[in-house]
C-alpha positions in Angstrom: 67.8 9.4 25.8 66.4 7.7 29.0 64.6 4.2 28.8 61.1 5.8 29.4 61.6 7.8 26.3 62.8 4.9 24.2 59.5 3.0 25.6 57.4 5.8 24.5 58.9 5.7 21.1 58.4 2.0 20.6 54.8 2.2 22.0 53.9 5.2 19.6 55.5 3.1 16.4 53.6 -0.2 17.8 50.5 1.9 17.8 50.9 3.2 14.5 51.4 0.2 13.1 48.8 -1.9 14.5 46.3 1.5 13.6 47.5 0.9 9.6 47.1 -2.9 9.9 43.5 -2.3 11.2 42.8 0.5 8.5 44.2 -1.7 5.7 42.1 -4.7 7.1 39.0 -2.8 7.5 39.5 -1.1 3.9 40.0 -4.7 2.6 36.8 -6.1 4.1 34.7 -3.1 3.2 36.0 -3.5 -0.3 34.9 -7.0 -0.2 31.7 -6.5 1.1 30.9 -3.9 -1.9 32.1 -6.0 -4.3 29.9 -8.9 -3.1 27.1 -6.5 -2.6 27.5 -5.4 -6.4 27.6 -9.2 -7.4 24.4 -9.9 -5.5 22.8 -7.0 -7.1 23.7 -7.8 -10.7 22.5 -11.6 -9.7 19.4 -10.2 -8.4 18.6 -8.0 -11.7 19.4 -11.0 -13.9 17.0 -13.2 -12.0 14.2 -10.4 -11.9 14.9 -10.5 -15.9 14.5 -14.3 -16.1 11.4 -14.3 -14.0 9.8 -11.4 -16.2 11.1 -13.6 -19.4 9.5 -16.9 -17.8 6.4 -15.0 -16.8 5.8 -13.6 -20.3 6.4 -17.0 -21.8 3.9 -18.4 -19.3 1.4 -16.0 -20.4 2.0 -16.5 -24.1 1.6 -20.2 -23.3 -1.7 -19.6 -21.4 -2.7 -17.7 -24.6 -2.0 -20.3 -27.0 -3.7 -23.1 -24.9 -6.7 -21.0 -24.7 -6.7 -20.7 -28.3 -6.3 -24.2 -28.9 -8.8 -25.2 -26.4 -11.4 -23.1 -28.2 -10.4 -24.6 -31.7 -10.8 -28.3 -30.0 -14.4 -27.4 -28.8 -15.2 -25.5 -32.4 -14.1 -28.7 -34.0 -15.8 -31.0 -31.9 -19.0 -29.2 -32.4 -18.3 -29.2 -35.9 -17.8 -33.2 -35.6 -20.9 -33.3 -33.8 -23.0 -31.5 -36.3 -21.5 -33.5 -39.1 -22.2 -36.5 -37.3 -25.9 -35.5 -36.7 -26.0 -34.6 -40.3 -24.9 -38.3 -41.7 -27.1 -39.8 -39.3 -30.2 -37.8 -40.7 -28.9 -38.4 -44.3 -28.2 -42.2 -43.5 -31.6 -42.4 -42.1 -33.4 -40.9 -45.3 -31.4 -43.1 -47.4 -32.1 -46.2 -45.8 -35.8 -45.4 -46.1 -35.3 -45.0 -49.8 -33.7 -48.5 -50.2 -30.0 -47.5 -50.8 -27.4 -46.9 -48.2 -24.3 -44.9 -49.2 -20.9 -45.7 -47.8 -18.4 -43.0 -47.0 -14.8 -43.9 -47.6 
């Protein structure tokens, strides 16, 4: 074997070794990227579920607030009507001479 054949064999071995190292590195990087993409996709799904849940809770809270507002308005109207009735009854009783106290 002459020196040219020896250098050729060493060059081919180095090329194969470098190619294998590059392939392993690319495979490792690709696997890492796929795992990161899967984790990110899972986190996005969880965030989407959380947003949907919070949206439903917000809608339920808005509905409850509206119900309470309506109940408050109705109670205020009833108290106003009761106050007017008491005022009218108090006026009639004072004319008759006896005042009634409510306890």
